[in-house]
Backbone bond lengths (Angstrom), bond angles and torsions (degrees), N, CA, C in turn:
res aa  C-N    CA-C-N  psi(-1)  N-CA   C-N-CA  omega(-1)  CA-C   N-CA-C  phi
1 M - - - 1.486 - - 1.485 109.30 -
2 H 1.339 115.85 136.46 1.457 122.89 -176.25 1.545 107.44 -99.46
3 T 1.297 113.34 128.51 1.473 119.06 174.95 1.510 108.11 -113.31
4 T 1.343 113.75 154.65 1.480 120.12 -179.58 1.480 108.62 -112.55
5 H 1.303 114.28 150.67 1.451 122.46 175.82 1.552 106.80 -87.25
6 A 1.281 116.02 153.55 1.462 120.17 179.72 1.527 114.34 -57.29
7 L 1.375 113.17 -35.93 1.492 117.51 -177.43 1.528 108.20 -80.89
8 H 1.270 121.40 -18.84 1.481 124.24 -176.50 1.542 110.88 -132.41
9 P 1.319 113.46 68.48 1.482 117.00 177.40 1.533 111.22 -64.64
10 A 1.268 117.15 166.56 1.502 121.86 178.34 1.504 109.37 -57.42
11 P 1.342 117.32 136.41 1.470 119.71 178.87 1.480 111.19 -61.77
12 A 1.339 112.67 151.27 1.505 118.16 174.11 1.528 108.13 -71.89
13 Q 1.328 113.88 157.34 1.455 117.87 178.53 1.540 108.12 -75.20
14 P 1.383 119.68 137.78 1.418 119.18 -179.00 1.518 110.97 -63.11
15 T 1.306 116.52 139.31 1.448 122.03 177.66 1.519 107.17 -129.18
16 A 1.293 119.01 177.30 1.449 121.33 175.45 1.517 109.46 -60.88
17 L 1.311 113.79 127.44 1.474 119.00 -177.34 1.551 112.00 -91.14
18 T 1.261 116.24 133.72 1.477 119.27 174.67 1.517 110.27 -79.27
19 D 1.266 116.21 170.80 1.481 121.76 174.44 1.541 110.57 -58.85
20 E 1.324 114.27 -38.68 1.493 119.80 179.82 1.494 110.36 -67.69
21 D 1.349 117.18 -41.08 1.482 120.10 175.92 1.523 112.46 -59.88
22 I 1.316 116.21 -47.25 1.429 122.94 178.12 1.531 111.77 -57.23
23 S 1.295 115.44 -45.47 1.452 120.75 177.31 1.506 110.50 -59.95
24 R 1.312 117.58 -46.09 1.462 120.20 -179.56 1.527 112.27 -65.20
25 I 1.310 117.58 -41.16 1.453 121.98 176.17 1.491 110.88 -57.04
26 I 1.347 115.69 -48.32 1.505 120.54 179.39 1.539 110.28 -59.90
27 E 1.350 117.28 -42.12 1.435 123.32 178.23 1.546 108.12 -59.65
28 M 1.338 116.12 -49.31 1.467 119.02 -175.71 1.533 111.14 -66.29
29 A 1.355 115.84 -34.76 1.444 120.41 -178.12 1.548 110.38 -68.79
30 W 1.324 118.62 -32.32 1.480 122.88 178.19 1.518 110.54 -77.11
31 E 1.312 119.50 -26.49 1.466 121.89 -177.63 1.543 109.63 -66.18
32 D 1.268 118.66 125.69 1.444 121.24 -178.51 1.515 112.42 -62.80
33 R 1.278 121.59 -33.69 1.488 123.13 -170.97 1.493 112.36 -100.30
34 T 1.323 121.01 8.78 1.435 124.53 179.11 1.507 109.25 -100.04
35 P 1.259 119.72 107.02 1.514 123.12 -175.72 1.535 108.76 -71.54
36 F 1.364 115.84 152.32 1.451 121.60 175.28 1.478 111.70 -57.26
37 E 1.318 118.99 -30.21 1.427 122.94 179.49 1.565 112.74 -62.06
38 S 1.323 115.50 -32.40 1.457 118.73 174.44 1.531 113.87 -65.75
39 I 1.345 114.05 -38.92 1.487 119.08 177.26 1.517 106.20 -66.62
40 A 1.268 119.51 -41.73 1.507 122.27 178.70 1.482 112.21 -58.22
41 V 1.355 117.33 -44.23 1.446 121.04 -179.87 1.484 111.17 -63.31
42 Q 1.360 117.60 -45.99 1.453 121.55 -173.11 1.501 112.86 -79.88
43 F 1.328 117.85 -34.35 1.490 121.53 -171.79 1.519 116.23 -119.14
44 G 1.346 115.27 -11.17 1.494 120.25 -176.67 1.468 114.62 73.93
45 L 1.298 120.54 19.57 1.475 125.16 177.13 1.523 109.21 -102.99
46 N 1.308 119.05 127.31 1.429 121.94 173.69 1.541 109.37 -83.21
47 E 1.335 114.98 179.71 1.488 117.05 -173.82 1.527 110.62 -60.66
48 G 1.303 117.03 -40.93 1.509 120.17 178.84 1.497 111.15 -61.46
49 D 1.364 118.57 -39.98 1.462 120.18 178.10 1.516 111.25 -66.29
50 V 1.293 116.10 -35.98 1.502 121.38 177.75 1.519 109.81 -64.28
51 I 1.353 115.77 -45.89 1.466 118.10 177.57 1.500 112.02 -60.54
52 T 1.335 116.51 -44.13 1.480 119.09 176.78 1.474 111.96 -58.55
53 L 1.328 117.95 -46.20 1.482 124.75 178.78 1.569 110.63 -57.83
54 M 1.319 114.49 -48.50 1.475 120.62 -179.68 1.540 110.06 -63.61
55 R 1.332 117.42 -39.78 1.463 119.21 179.52 1.553 111.03 -64.10
56 R 1.296 116.30 -36.95 1.514 122.71 177.42 1.481 113.53 -71.33
57 Q 1.356 116.54 -35.63 1.459 121.05 -167.91 1.548 113.92 -94.27
58 L 1.350 114.46 -28.41 1.502 118.30 -176.85 1.547 111.58 -97.04
59 K 1.272 114.97 157.22 1.463 120.58 171.18 1.542 107.34 -63.89
60 P 1.333 118.38 152.48 1.467 118.07 179.74 1.499 116.52 -53.40
61 G 1.293 119.16 -41.76 1.488 119.47 -179.69 1.554 110.03 -70.45
62 S 1.294 120.09 -34.19 1.435 121.96 178.94 1.526 109.52 -70.77
63 F 1.338 118.34 -35.25 1.446 122.18 177.33 1.517 108.69 -65.24
64 R 1.361 118.59 -47.13 1.444 119.74 179.41 1.474 112.30 -61.43
65 L 1.308 118.89 -38.15 1.482 123.03 179.48 1.574 108.99 -65.57
66 W 1.308 114.68 -43.75 1.489 117.71 178.50 1.524 110.36 -63.36
67 R 1.340 119.97 -45.38 1.414 120.84 178.64 1.492 115.36 -59.44
68 Q 1.317 114.68 -40.33 1.488 120.24 174.66 1.496 110.70 -60.75
69 R 1.342 116.59 -40.44 1.474 121.77 -174.96 1.543 109.78 -69.07
70 V 1.325 118.33 -41.67 1.466 118.81 -172.79 1.502 113.65 -94.33
71 T 1.341 120.20 -14.23 1.453 118.72 -177.79 1.539 110.45 -67.94
72 G 1.299 116.19 124.00 1.453 122.55 178.86 1.547 115.58 76.77
73 R 1.339 115.33 2.16 1.499 118.53 178.83 1.502 111.45 -73.98
74 A 1.286 117.04 117.92 1.442 121.51 -175.77 1.544 113.42 -60.00
75 T 1.323 116.50 -33.00 1.444 120.18 -177.07 1.500 113.18 -73.26
76 K 1.310 119.44 -11.42 1.471 124.09 -179.94 1.543 110.52 -90.57
77 H 1.339 117.48 -6.93 1.441 121.27 -177.73 1.540 109.54 -130.10
78 A 1.313 116.61 115.93 1.485 119.46 -176.01 1.492 112.93 -58.35
79 A 1.370 118.01 -28.89 1.439 119.57 -177.52 1.555 111.40 -74.71
80 L 1.308 115.78 -20.44 1.464 119.38 -179.17 1.561 112.85 -95.01
81 R 1.320 115.65 -7.67 1.465 121.58 -175.90 1.511 109.64 -78.58
82 S 1.283 117.33 157.29 1.422 123.00 172.06 1.554 108.03 -64.62
83 P 1.334 117.11 140.82 1.441 119.37 -179.40 1.566 110.49 -67.54
84 A 1.306 118.01 -13.41 1.460 121.48 177.21 1.517 111.50 -73.65
85 V 1.371 117.15 -17.72 1.418 120.72 -178.21 1.533 108.82 -94.75
86 D 1.303 118.14 108.47 1.452 122.48 -175.83 1.540 112.96 -118.13
87 R 1.306 114.95 26.32 1.464 117.96 178.80 1.501 108.68 -132.48
88 A 1.320 117.42 165.87 1.486 122.26 -177.31 1.496 111.98 -95.84
89 Y 1.344 118.85 -14.10 1.426 119.95 -177.55 1.517 110.79 -149.98
90 C 1.305 115.50 164.53 1.481 121.84 178.89 1.535 109.62 -62.71
91 P 1.344 117.09 137.62 1.478 121.35 -178.19 1.574 112.01 -59.53
92 T 1.291 118.66 -22.34 1.466 120.79 177.24 1.504 114.79 -95.65
93 Q 1.333 116.22 1.66 1.466 120.21 -172.47 1.545 111.73 -67.76
94 Y 1.336 116.63 -43.62 1.471 118.47 -175.54 1.476 111.29 -114.03
95 K 1.307 116.58 70.47 1.474 122.60 179.11 1.524 110.48 -75.13
96 H 1.246 117.44 141.90 1.468 119.89 176.28 1.484 110.05 -73.25
97 R 1.321 115.27 140.15 1.465 121.25 -175.73 1.499 111.24 -99.58
């Protein structure tokens, strides 16, 4: 039996993505401190799905730059993060305006 942790609930099932969803996924994928698991929870896309989406949506040079940036980055993978980090983004990232 598979149990989920409160910080990492089971991912949503993938559904048809709107342009707004795609834009948000791209934004989250570029953010250094947003793990792929957060994208999976919100949009039902695993890391491979995100890579495929990024390959389709970005220009080839931008895609290569993004892949270099995220490959091996501990903050993009919840399992590689410090257990002390229990959030998906920096506390100052989304300040109210």
